[in-house]
N, C-alpha and C positions, 0 to 999 in steps of 0.2 A: 136903861143900860149904863151902868157905871163901869167904866173901863180903867179906873184908877187901880193901881197895884197897892194892896195893903199888906203889911207884914204878916206872915203866917205864924200861928202859934207853934212853939216847939213841939216836935213829936216826942212823946214820952217813951216810945218804944226804943229809940236809939239814944245813945249817950250824946250829950251836947258837945263833947270834945271833938267829935269827928265831923264838924260842919265844914271844915276846910276842904277844898277840892284835892289838895295834896294828901291829906289824911285819908280821904275816901279812896283815892287811887292806891295808896299803900295798903288799905284794907283789902281791896280787890286783888292786889298783886300778891299778897301774902296769905290768901285764903287757903285753907287746908285742902279744899276740893281740887285745887290746881295740881297738887302733888299726885293725884290719881289720874290726871288727864293723860291719855295716850300720847298726845302731841308733846306734852311736857316731858314725859319719860323718854320719848324718842330723842328730843333735843338734848336732854341730860346725858344720855348714853353716847350720842354722836359727839358731843363736846368732850366727854371723857376720853373717847378714843382719839379725838383730834389732839388733845393735850399729850396723850401717850405717844402719838406718832410724830408730832412736830417739835414739841418743847423738850422732851426728855433726851432725844438724841443730841440736841445742842449742848446740854449739860455734860454729856458723856464724851462728846467729840474731842475736847482738848486733852483729856486723859488718853484717849485712843491714839491721838496724834503724837503725844509724848512717848507712848509705847513704841511708836514707829520712828523714833529718833528725831523728831522735830524738836526745835527749841521751844521752851514755854512761851516765848513771845510770838512765834509763828503759830503755835497751837491756839493761843488765845485770840490772835488777830483774825483767824479764819472765820470766827463767829461774826466779827464786824464786817468782813467781806460778804458773807452770806446775807447779813441784814441790809447792807447797801444794795446788793443785787435784788433782794426782795422788794425794797422800797422803789427802786427804779422800775422793776417789772410791774408793780401795782400802779405806778404813775402812768406808765405807757398804756396799761389796760384801761385805766380810767379815762384817759384822753381818747382812746379808741371808742369806748362805750358811749361817751358823752357826745360824740359827733353825730349829727343828724343822718349822715350818709351811711353810718354803720348799722342802722336798724331798718328792717323792713316792716316793722309793726307800727301802726298808727298811734298806739297809746304810749310808745316809748319816746 
């Protein structure tokens, strides 16, 4: 029983350039079969609708505010106020979620 580890001969079926774990990960990540996965398609569409619903109104809001006789400074700063409120809300939600008393589940 020889338990020593000896180097394996290179596999001729695969290119030797992809021996790095990072390159192997990228090969799996960019596999063409992934594009046909129902999970991938669902995530792609949900992210597309999220972008349409969240980001695009922020680009249009300063122009809409300017049409309602707001100064350009007020119209531009409202995006900053929304961003600050979003950050504060996410911090409060994270603090609540991370507390042990906020979860009834044993795995959380």
